C-alpha positions in Angstrom: 46.9 28.5 -44.8 44.9 27.0 -47.6 41.2 26.9 -47.6 39.4 23.5 -47.6 37.3 23.1 -50.7 34.9 20.9 -48.7 34.1 20.5 -45.0 31.8 18.4 -42.9 29.2 20.0 -40.7 26.7 17.9 -38.8 28.0 14.8 -40.7 27.1 16.3 -44.0 29.5 17.5 -46.8 29.5 21.1 -47.7 31.5 22.8 -50.5 33.2 26.2 -50.3 31.6 28.7 -52.6 35.1 30.0 -53.7 34.8 33.5 -52.3 36.7 35.3 -49.5 34.2 37.8 -48.1 35.5 41.1 -46.7 33.3 41.0 -43.6 30.6 39.0 -41.9 27.8 41.1 -43.3 28.9 40.3 -46.9 29.1 36.6 -46.0 25.7 36.7 -44.4 24.2 38.3 -47.5 25.7 35.6 -49.7 24.5 32.9 -47.3 20.9 34.3 -47.4 20.9 34.3 -51.2 22.0 30.6 -51.2 19.3 29.8 -48.7 16.7 31.4 -50.9 17.9 29.1 -53.8 17.4 26.0 -51.6 20.9 25.5 -50.3 21.9 24.5 -46.7 24.6 27.0 -45.6 27.4 27.2 -43.0 29.5 30.3 -42.4 33.1 30.1 -41.1 35.6 32.7 -40.0 39.2 31.5 -40.5 42.1 33.9 -39.8 40.1 37.0 -40.5 38.6 35.4 -43.7 34.8 35.1 -44.0 33.9 31.9 -45.8 30.6 30.3 -46.9 30.1 26.6 -47.4 26.9 25.3 -49.1 25.2 22.0 -49.9 22.0 21.0 -51.7 20.6 17.5 -52.2 19.9 16.8 -55.9 17.1 14.5 -56.6 17.6 12.0 -59.3 14.7 11.8 -61.8 13.9 8.6 -63.7 14.2 8.6 -67.5 10.6 7.4 -67.9 
């Protein structure tokens, strides 16, 4: 089974971080690091694979 590069959670698009974590603890550590960097995070277990999906809203700055 292939891994979806993006998924929707709560009507918001999240992107897979590209890693297959060996266990839930490793995925949770990665998720916490993303949260500290300002990302929203969702963790998923699919067929014994631990995945992390992230999103962050980027603010557009005016060129003024």
